[in-house]
C-alpha positions, 0 to 999 in steps of 0.5 A: 558841918551841917549849919556853917552859919550858926554859932557853935559857942557863946551866948544866944542873947535873944534866948536869954531871960532878962533876969538872967543878966541879974542872977548869973555872975558872968552875965553881970560882968558882961553887962558891966563891960558893955556899959563901959563901951563907947556908944556906937 
């Protein structure tokens, strides 16, 4: 493993265009789930 601290799967949110949350169904579902989480 050349870079053990880098993610190997998942979403790199910093690289996503905000419009992608509105156009990709799995990201839409993620956004809805996050809205239901209690505030930290």
